[in-house]
Structures are given as structure tokens and as C-alpha cells.
MOPAC internal coordinates of N, CA, C and O (Angstrom, degrees):
PM7 1SCF
backbone

  N    0.0000 0     0.00 0     0.00 0    0    0    0
  C    1.4477 1     0.00 0     0.00 0    1    0    0
  C    1.5210 1   109.00 1     0.00 0    2    1    0
  O    1.2310 1   120.77 1   -40.35 1    3    2    1
  N    1.3088 1   116.13 1   139.65 1    3    2    1
  C    1.4541 1   121.80 1  -178.17 1    5    3    2
  C    1.5159 1   108.81 1  -107.84 1    6    5    3
  O    1.2310 1   120.05 1   -47.66 1    7    6    5
  N    1.3184 1   117.50 1   132.34 1    7    6    5
  C    1.4570 1   121.02 1   173.54 1    9    7    6
  C    1.5034 1   112.51 1    81.99 1   10    9    7
  O    1.2310 1   120.26 1    91.30 1   11   10    9
  N    1.3164 1   117.10 1   -88.70 1   11   10    9
  C    1.4346 1   121.83 1   179.65 1   13   11   10
  C    1.5105 1   113.84 1    76.41 1   14   13   11
  O    1.2310 1   119.74 1  -162.81 1   15   14   13
  N    1.3079 1   118.10 1    17.19 1   15   14   13
  C    1.4579 1   120.44 1   179.83 1   17   15   14
  C    1.5200 1   109.07 1   -98.60 1   18   17   15
  O    1.2310 1   121.28 1   -34.21 1   19   18   17
  N    1.3247 1   115.15 1   145.79 1   19   18   17
  C    1.4600 1   119.25 1   176.81 1   21   19   18
  C    1.5183 1   108.47 1   -93.41 1   22   21   19
  O    1.2310 1   120.90 1   -17.18 1   23   22   21
  N    1.3262 1   115.89 1   162.82 1   23   22   21
  C    1.4532 1   118.54 1   179.05 1   25   23   22
  C    1.5178 1   109.34 1  -115.71 1   26   25   23
  O    1.2310 1   121.18 1   -28.22 1   27   26   25
  N    1.2938 1   115.35 1   151.78 1   27   26   25
  C    1.4470 1   123.44 1   179.38 1   29   27   26
  C    1.5184 1   107.35 1  -121.70 1   30   29   27
  O    1.2310 1   119.37 1   -32.41 1   31   30   29
  N    1.3323 1   118.81 1   147.59 1   31   30   29
  C    1.4673 1   119.99 1  -179.37 1   33   31   30
  C    1.5258 1   113.38 1   -60.49 1   34   33   31
  O    1.2310 1   119.93 1   156.80 1   35   34   33
  N    1.3392 1   117.73 1   -23.20 1   35   34   33
  C    1.4560 1   119.46 1  -177.29 1   37   35   34
  C    1.5278 1   113.73 1   -97.17 1   38   37   35
  O    1.2310 1   119.89 1  -165.27 1   39   38   37
  N    1.3139 1   117.81 1    14.73 1   39   38   37
  C    1.4588 1   121.61 1   177.30 1   41   39   38
  C    1.5278 1   108.63 1   -74.02 1   42   41   39
  O    1.2310 1   120.88 1   -44.03 1   43   42   41
  N    1.3181 1   115.91 1   135.97 1   43   42   41
  C    1.4541 1   121.50 1   178.54 1   45   43   42
  C    1.5267 1   109.15 1   -68.90 1   46   45   43
  O    1.2310 1   119.86 1   -52.67 1   47   46   45
  N    1.3116 1   117.88 1   127.33 1   47   46   45
  C    1.4582 1   122.25 1  -177.55 1   49   47   46
  C    1.5287 1   111.11 1   -61.18 1   50   49   47
  O    1.2310 1   120.08 1   152.07 1   51   50   49
  N    1.3224 1   117.46 1   -27.93 1   51   50   49
  C    1.4700 1   119.57 1   177.71 1   53   51   50
  C    1.5181 1   110.97 1   -66.14 1   54   53   51
  O    1.2310 1   120.74 1   143.14 1   55   54   53
  N    1.3518 1   116.20 1   -36.86 1   55   54   53
  C    1.4587 1   119.68 1   176.20 1   57   55   54
  C    1.5237 1   110.97 1   -65.71 1   58   57   55
  O    1.2310 1   120.92 1   140.11 1   59   58   57
  N    1.3262 1   115.84 1   -39.89 1   59   58   57
  C    1.4674 1   120.69 1   178.19 1   61   59   58
  C    1.5218 1   109.48 1   -63.20 1   62   61   59
  O    1.2310 1   120.40 1   136.02 1   63   62   61
  N    1.3284 1   116.84 1   -43.98 1   63   62   61
  C    1.4640 1   120.86 1  -179.44 1   65   63   62
  C    1.5305 1   110.98 1   -63.82 1   66   65   63
  O    1.2310 1   120.25 1   137.36 1   67   66   65
  N    1.3262 1   117.13 1   -42.64 1   67   66   65
  C    1.4650 1   119.89 1   178.58 1   69   67   66
  C    1.5258 1   111.12 1   -62.98 1   70   69   67
  O    1.2310 1   120.51 1   137.82 1   71   70   69
  N    1.3320 1   116.62 1   -42.18 1   71   70   69
  C    1.4699 1   120.57 1   178.62 1   73   71   70
  C    1.5256 1   110.42 1   -64.66 1   74   73   71
  O    1.2310 1   120.60 1   139.59 1   75   74   73
  N    1.3395 1   116.46 1   -40.41 1   75   74   73
  C    1.4712 1   120.35 1   177.74 1   77   75   74
  C    1.5230 1   110.73 1   -61.01 1   78   77   75
  O    1.2310 1   120.31 1   131.80 1   79   78   77
  N    1.3191 1   117.01 1   -48.20 1   79   78   77
  C    1.4638 1   120.31 1  -178.71 1   81   79   78
  C    1.5244 1   111.29 1   -61.10 1   82   81   79
  O    1.2310 1   120.77 1   137.46 1   83   82   81
  N    1.3356 1   116.13 1   -42.54 1   83   82   81
  C    1.4612 1   120.70 1   179.45 1   85   83   82
  C    1.5304 1   110.42 1   -61.69 1   86   85   83
  O    1.2310 1   120.50 1   133.81 1   87   86   85
  N    1.3360 1   116.64 1   -46.19 1   87   86   85
  C    1.4630 1   119.84 1  -179.31 1   89   87   86
  C    1.5249 1   111.56 1   -70.01 1   90   89   87
  O    1.2310 1   120.17 1   141.78 1   91   90   89
  N    1.3334 1   117.29 1   -38.22 1   91   90   89
  C    1.4620 1   120.39 1  -179.88 1   93   91   90
  C    1.5279 1   110.32 1   -63.40 1   94   93   91
  O    1.2310 1   120.57 1   140.19 1   95   94   93
  N    1.3195 1   116.52 1   -39.81 1   95   94   93
  C    1.4651 1   118.96 1   178.33 1   97   95   94
  C    1.5291 1   111.27 1   -69.47 1   98   97   95
  O    1.2310 1   120.52 1   142.95 1   99   98   97
  N    1.3117 1   116.62 1   -37.05 1   99   98   97
  C    1.4698 1   120.24 1  -179.08 1  101   99   98
  C    1.5263 1   112.00 1   -70.65 1  102  101   99
  O    1.2310 1   120.22 1   138.95 1  103  102  101
  N    1.3309 1   117.19 1   -41.05 1  103  102  101
  C    1.4588 1   121.03 1  -173.07 1  105  103  102
  C    1.5269 1   114.13 1  -101.14 1  106  105  103
  O    1.2310 1   119.86 1  -174.45 1  107  106  105
  N    1.3360 1   117.88 1     5.55 1  107  106  105
  C    1.4686 1   119.32 1   179.13 1  109  107  106
  C    1.5289 1   108.86 1   -59.44 1  110  109  107
  O    1.2310 1   120.18 1   -46.15 1  111  110  109
  N    1.3347 1   117.27 1   133.85 1  111  110  109
  C    1.4707 1   120.26 1  -177.37 1  113  111  110
  C    1.5291 1   114.39 1   -56.10 1  114  113  111
  O    1.2310 1   119.94 1   148.07 1  115  114  113
  N    1.3116 1   117.71 1   -31.93 1  115  114  113
  C    1.4654 1   120.16 1   178.98 1  117  115  114
  C    1.5244 1   111.77 1   -71.25 1  118  117  115
  O    1.2310 1   120.28 1   156.28 1  119  118  117
  N    1.3245 1   117.07 1   -23.72 1  119  118  117
  C    1.4606 1   121.73 1  -177.98 1  121  119  118
  C    1.5293 1   110.88 1   -95.80 1  122  121  119
  O    1.2310 1   120.55 1   139.98 1  123  122  121
  N    1.3277 1   116.55 1   -40.02 1  123  122  121
  C    1.4634 1   120.33 1  -172.03 1  125  123  122
  C    1.5294 1   114.14 1   -88.33 1  126  125  123
  O    1.2310 1   119.97 1   178.76 1  127  126  125
  N    1.3149 1   117.66 1    -1.24 1  127  126  125
  C    1.4709 1   120.36 1   176.84 1  129  127  126
  C    1.5300 1   109.09 1  -125.94 1  130  129  127
  O    1.2310 1   121.34 1   -18.48 1  131  130  129
  N    1.3176 1   115.05 1   161.52 1  131  130  129
  C    1.4619 1   121.04 1   177.99 1  133  131  130
  C    1.5258 1   108.59 1  -125.38 1  134  133  131
  O    1.2310 1   121.20 1    -1.37 1  135  134  133
  N    1.3271 1   115.30 1   178.63 1  135  134  133
  C    1.4698 1   119.05 1   176.52 1  137  135  134
  C    1.5170 1   111.02 1   -61.25 1  138  137  135
  O    1.2310 1   120.48 1   151.14 1  139  138  137
  N    1.3246 1   116.70 1   -28.86 1  139  138  137
  C    1.4552 1   121.39 1  -177.22 1  141  139  138
  C    1.5278 1   113.49 1   -88.31 1  142  141  139
  O    1.2310 1   119.75 1  -179.24 1  143  142  141
  N    1.3226 1   118.08 1     0.76 1  143  142  141
  C    1.4644 1   121.11 1  -179.96 1  145  143  142
  C    1.5230 1   110.12 1   -67.13 1  146  145  143
  O    1.2310 1   121.26 1   -33.88 1  147  146  145
  N    1.3203 1   115.19 1   146.12 1  147  146  145
  C    1.4626 1   120.01 1   177.86 1  149  147  146
  C    1.5252 1   109.45 1   -77.82 1  150  149  147
  O    1.2310 1   121.04 1   -13.84 1  151  150  149
  N    1.3268 1   115.62 1   166.16 1  151  150  149
  C    1.4640 1   120.11 1   176.92 1  153  151  150
  C    1.5250 1   110.93 1   -60.00 1  154  153  151
  O    1.2310 1   120.14 1   141.82 1  155  154  153
  N    1.3353 1   117.33 1   -38.18 1  155  154  153
  C    1.4654 1   120.79 1   178.27 1  157  155  154
  C    1.5221 1   111.27 1   -63.29 1  158  157  155
  O    1.2310 1   120.26 1   138.90 1  159  158  157
  N    1.3229 1   117.11 1   -41.10 1  159  158  157
  C    1.4674 1   120.53 1   178.82 1  161  159  158
  C    1.5266 1   110.66 1   -64.92 1  162  161  159
  O    1.2310 1   120.28 1   138.82 1  163  162  161
  N    1.3255 1   117.07 1   -41.18 1  163  162  161
  C    1.4669 1   120.57 1   178.02 1  165  163  162
  C    1.5272 1   110.84 1   -65.51 1  166  165  163
  O    1.2310 1   120.62 1   137.35 1  167  166  165
  N    1.3290 1   116.42 1   -42.65 1  167  166  165
  C    1.4682 1   121.20 1   178.98 1  169  167  166
  C    1.5300 1   110.25 1   -62.35 1  170  169  167
  O    1.2310 1   120.52 1   136.81 1  171  170  169
  N    1.3376 1   116.62 1   -43.19 1  171  170  169
  C    1.4602 1   120.86 1   178.87 1  173  171  170
  C    1.5304 1   110.35 1   -63.42 1  174  173  171
  O    1.2310 1   120.22 1   138.34 1  175  174  173
  N    1.3250 1   117.18 1   -41.66 1  175  174  173
  C    1.4622 1   120.68 1   178.22 1  177  175  174
  C    1.5245 1   110.93 1   -62.19 1  178  177  175
  O    1.2310 1   120.50 1   137.27 1  179  178  177
  N    1.3202 1   116.64 1   -42.73 1  179  178  177
  C    1.4680 1   120.21 1   177.38 1  181  179  178
  C    1.5223 1   111.19 1   -63.91 1  182  181  179
  O    1.2310 1   120.07 1   138.13 1  183  182  181
  N    1.3296 1   117.48 1   -41.87 1  183  182  181
  C    1.4643 1   121.58 1   178.85 1  185  183  182
  C    1.5283 1   111.06 1   -63.81 1  186  185  183
  O    1.2310 1   120.45 1   134.82 1  187  186  185
  N    1.3420 1   116.75 1   -45.18 1  187  186  185
  C    1.4629 1   120.55 1   178.84 1  189  187  186
  C    1.5250 1   110.78 1   -60.31 1  190  189  187
  O    1.2310 1   120.81 1   134.81 1  191  190  189
  N    1.3225 1   116.05 1   -45.19 1  191  190  189
  C    1.4611 1   120.57 1  -179.28 1  193  191  190
  C    1.5247 1   110.85 1   -64.26 1  194  193  191
  O    1.2310 1   120.25 1   139.70 1  195  194  193
  N    1.3195 1   117.12 1   -40.30 1  195  194  193
  C    1.4667 1   121.01 1   178.32 1  197  195  194
  C    1.5294 1   110.90 1   -64.30 1  198  197  195
  O    1.2310 1   119.88 1   140.24 1  199  198  197
  N    1.3368 1   117.84 1   -39.76 1  199  198  197
  C    1.4695 1   120.75 1   178.19 1  201  199  198
  C    1.5345 1   111.15 1   -65.92 1  202  201  199
  O    1.2310 1   120.42 1   140.77 1  203  202  201
  N    1.3211 1   116.80 1   -39.23 1  203  202  201
  C    1.4678 1   120.43 1   177.64 1  205  203  202
  C    1.5244 1   109.64 1   -61.46 1  206  205  203
  O    1.2310 1   120.49 1   132.96 1  207  206  205
  N    1.3231 1   116.67 1   -47.04 1  207  206  205
  C    1.4641 1   120.69 1  -179.93 1  209  207  206
  C    1.5251 1   111.67 1   -64.62 1  210  209  207
  O    1.2310 1   119.96 1   139.00 1  211  210  209
  N    1.3348 1   117.69 1   -41.00 1  211  210  209
  C    1.4637 1   120.96 1   179.77 1  213  211  210
  C    1.5274 1   111.20 1   -65.37 1  214  213  211
  O    1.2310 1   120.54 1   139.94 1  215  214  213
  N    1.3202 1   116.57 1   -40.06 1  215  214  213
  C    1.4676 1   120.16 1   179.41 1  217  215  214
  C    1.5330 1   110.53 1   -65.52 1  218  217  215
  O    1.2310 1   120.56 1   136.01 1  219  218  217
  N    1.3148 1   116.53 1   -43.99 1  219  218  217
  C    1.4670 1   119.80 1   179.58 1  221  219  218
  C    1.5250 1   110.32 1   -63.96 1  222  221  219
  O    1.2310 1   120.73 1   135.98 1  223  222  221
  N    1.3200 1   116.21 1   -44.02 1  223  222  221
  C    1.4661 1   120.32 1   179.42 1  225  223  222
  C    1.5293 1   110.62 1   -62.26 1  226  225  223
  O    1.2310 1   120.06 1   140.11 1  227  226  225
  N    1.3303 1   117.48 1   -39.89 1  227  226  225
  C    1.4596 1   121.58 1   178.25 1  229  227  226
  C    1.5291 1   110.77 1   -62.63 1  230  229  227
  O    1.2310 1   120.57 1   135.89 1  231  230  229
  N    1.3330 1   116.51 1   -44.11 1  231  230  229
  C    1.4630 1   119.87 1   178.87 1  233  231  230
  C    1.5289 1   111.59 1   -65.80 1  234  233  231
  O    1.2310 1   121.03 1   139.48 1  235  234  233
  N    1.3123 1   115.64 1   -40.52 1  235  234  233
  C    1.4648 1   119.51 1   179.74 1  237  235  234
  C    1.5204 1   111.04 1   -64.43 1  238  237  235
  O    1.2310 1   120.44 1   134.65 1  239  238  237
  N    1.3198 1   116.76 1   -45.35 1  239  238  237
  C    1.4603 1   120.22 1   179.88 1  241  239  238
  C    1.5243 1   111.40 1   -66.88 1  242  241  239
  O    1.2310 1   120.69 1   142.65 1  243  242  241
  N    1.3110 1   116.29 1   -37.35 1  243  242  241
  C    1.4632 1   119.70 1   177.99 1  245  243  242
  C    1.5206 1   110.08 1   -63.56 1  246  245  243
  O    1.2310 1   120.94 1   137.83 1  247  246  245
  N    1.3341 1   115.80 1   -42.17 1  247  246  245
  C    1.4584 1   119.91 1   178.48 1  249  247  246
  C    1.5194 1   111.18 1   -63.75 1  250  249  247
  O    1.2310 1   120.81 1   140.69 1  251  250  249
  N    1.3248 1   116.06 1   -39.31 1  251  250  249
  C    1.4566 1   120.74 1  -178.58 1  253  251  250
  C    1.5251 1   112.59 1   -79.98 1  254  253  251
  O    1.2310 1   120.18 1   174.55 1  255  254  253
  N    1.3413 1   117.26 1    -5.45 1  255  254  253
  C    1.4620 1   120.82 1   178.30 1  257  255  254
  C    1.5128 1   114.35 1    70.10 1  258  257  255
  O    1.2310 1   120.39 1  -151.73 1  259  258  257
  N    1.3274 1   116.86 1    28.27 1  259  258  257
  C    1.4645 1   120.19 1  -177.47 1  261  259  258
  C    1.5137 1   111.87 1   -76.45 1  262  261  259
  O    1.2310 1   120.43 1   142.70 1  263  262  261
  N    1.2910 1   116.78 1   -37.30 1  263  262  261
  C    1.4498 1   118.42 1  -176.88 1  265  263  262
  C    1.5003 1   111.54 1  -170.51 1  266  265  263
  O    1.2310 1   121.56 1     7.34 1  267  266  265
  N    1.2954 1   114.61 1  -172.66 1  267  266  265
  C    1.4472 1   121.41 1  -179.31 1  269  267  266
  C    1.5168 1   108.19 1  -116.06 1  270  269  267
  O    1.2310 1   120.46 1   -50.03 1  271  270  269
  N    1.3117 1   116.73 1   129.97 1  271  270  269
  C    1.4657 1   120.65 1  -176.99 1  273  271  270
  C    1.5122 1   110.10 1   -75.02 1  274  273  271
  O    1.2310 1   121.41 1   -44.36 1  275  274  273
  N    1.3003 1   114.90 1   135.64 1  275  274  273
  C    1.4524 1   121.80 1   173.52 1  277  275  274
  C    1.5176 1   105.85 1  -126.32 1  278  277  275
  O    1.2310 1   120.53 1   -62.25 1  279  278  277
  N    1.3165 1   116.59 1   117.75 1  279  278  277
  C    1.4584 1   118.63 1  -179.55 1  281  279  278
  C    1.5057 1   109.68 1   -98.58 1  282  281  279
  O    1.2310 1   120.76 1   -35.79 1  283  282  281
  N    1.3121 1   116.15 1   144.21 1  283  282  281
  C    1.4492 1   121.58 1   174.55 1  285  283  282
  C    1.5085 1   107.87 1  -130.15 1  286  285  283
  O    1.2310 1   121.36 1   -30.21 1  287  286  285
  N    1.3039 1   115.00 1   149.79 1  287  286  285
  C    1.4673 1   117.85 1   178.70 1  289  287  286
  C    1.5230 1   110.67 1   -59.06 1  290  289  287
  O    1.2310 1   120.80 1   -44.08 1  291  290  289
  N    1.3098 1   116.07 1   135.92 1  291  290  289
  C    1.4532 1   120.95 1   176.87 1  293  291  290
  C    1.5114 1   109.67 1  -102.31 1  294  293  291
  O    1.2310 1   120.90 1     1.21 1  295  294  293
  N    1.2766 1   115.89 1  -178.79 1  295  294  293
  C    1.4553 1   118.90 1   176.86 1  297  295  294
  C    1.5117 1   108.49 1   -90.42 1  298  297  295
  O    1.2310 1   120.55 1   -26.67 1  299  298  297
  N    1.2817 1   116.55 1   153.33 1  299  298  297
  C    1.4558 1   119.54 1   175.69 1  301  299  298
  C    1.5004 1   112.76 1    97.62 1  302  301  299
  O    1.2310 1   120.85 1    24.48 1  303  302  301
  N    1.3065 1   115.97 1  -155.52 1  303  302  301
  C    1.4597 1   123.72 1  -167.31 1  305  303  302
  C    1.5253 1   113.30 1   -75.22 1  306  305  303
  O    1.2310 1   120.30 1  -117.29 1  307  306  305
  N    1.3347 1   117.04 1    62.71 1  307  306  305
  C    1.4490 1   120.71 1   174.43 1  309  307  306
  C    1.5144 1   115.08 1    73.03 1  310  309  307
  O    1.2310 1   119.82 1  -167.51 1  311  310  309
  N    1.3252 1   117.96 1    12.49 1  311  310  309
  C    1.4552 1   119.22 1  -179.40 1  313  311  310
  C    1.5215 1   109.71 1   -79.47 1  314  313  311
  O    1.2310 1   120.86 1   -28.70 1  315  314  313
  N    1.2987 1   115.96 1   151.30 1  315  314  313
  C    1.4583 1   121.13 1   176.48 1  317  315  314
  C    1.5082 1   109.49 1  -124.51 1  318  317  315
  O    1.2310 1   121.24 1   -21.46 1  319  318  317
  N    1.2982 1   115.24 1   158.54 1  319  318  317
  C    1.4526 1   119.72 1   177.24 1  321  319  318
  C    1.5140 1   107.83 1  -106.73 1  322  321  319
  O    1.2310 1   120.32 1   -32.16 1  323  322  321
  N    1.3148 1   117.00 1   147.84 1  323  322  321
  C    1.4517 1   121.42 1   179.00 1  325  323  322
  C    1.5096 1   108.03 1  -106.65 1  326  325  323
  O    1.2310 1   121.23 1   -50.51 1  327  326  325
  N    1.3240 1   115.26 1   129.49 1  327  326  325
  C    1.4600 1   122.08 1   179.00 1  329  327  326
  C    1.5230 1   106.03 1  -124.76 1  330  329  327
  O    1.2310 1   119.85 1   -35.42 1  331  330  329
  N    1.3191 1   117.90 1   144.58 1  331  330  329
  C    1.4517 1   121.28 1  -176.14 1  333  331  330
  C    1.5130 1   110.99 1  -109.34 1  334  333  331
  O    1.2310 1   121.09 1   -39.87 1  335  334  333
  N    1.3316 1   115.52 1   140.13 1  335  334  333
  C    1.4530 1   121.83 1   174.95 1  337  335  334
  C    1.5196 1   106.99 1  -122.82 1  338  337  335
  O    1.2310 1   120.85 1   -41.99 1  339  338  337
  N    1.3324 1   115.98 1   138.01 1  339  338  337
  C    1.4656 1   119.79 1   177.89 1  341  339  338
  C    1.5163 1   109.18 1   -67.12 1  342  341  339
  O    1.2310 1   120.78 1   -35.18 1  343  342  341
  N    1.3129 1   116.12 1   144.82 1  343  342  341
  C    1.4745 1   121.14 1   176.62 1  345  343  342
  C    1.4936 1   109.95 1   -80.23 1  346  345  343
  O    1.2310 1   120.10 1   180.00 1  347  346  345

């Protein structure tokens, strides 16, 4: 599991952005895998990175009032996809 932090409506967006950048750099597939990594490790790194990006995008859109996040179960290791619906 990546992150595991909850968000509050009064969280400063700059703090969210800093946390996103820190996690994106840590879990980026080019950084978190090596030439000797297995296909499963590479796939997991890609999944983790995609979840980090989806979570940040969801928070950004929520802050901007673009839509409402609707999560649905995804395939694989407990990942979900975020889909947006207009309010």
C-alpha cells in the first residue's frame, strides 16, 4: 500500500503537492526498480505510481470543483480507478 494518509478539507494544497512530489519521486518506476527487478516488481511499481498520480489528480480536481470522484474496484492488487462525474 502506498501512502495511506487521509485527507481533510482544510489541508493546505501546498502540503498535498509537496507530499505528492515526494511520493512520486520515491515510487517512480525508473527510480524504484533496477535492471534486475522482476516483471512483478516493475508492474507493482507502475501500479503504485499510477495510484499516486490518480490520488493527486482526484484531490486537485476536488479542490478545483471540477467534479465528484467515483472510485470503482480495479483489477490487480487492490487498486481502484478514479472516474469523474460532473456535479
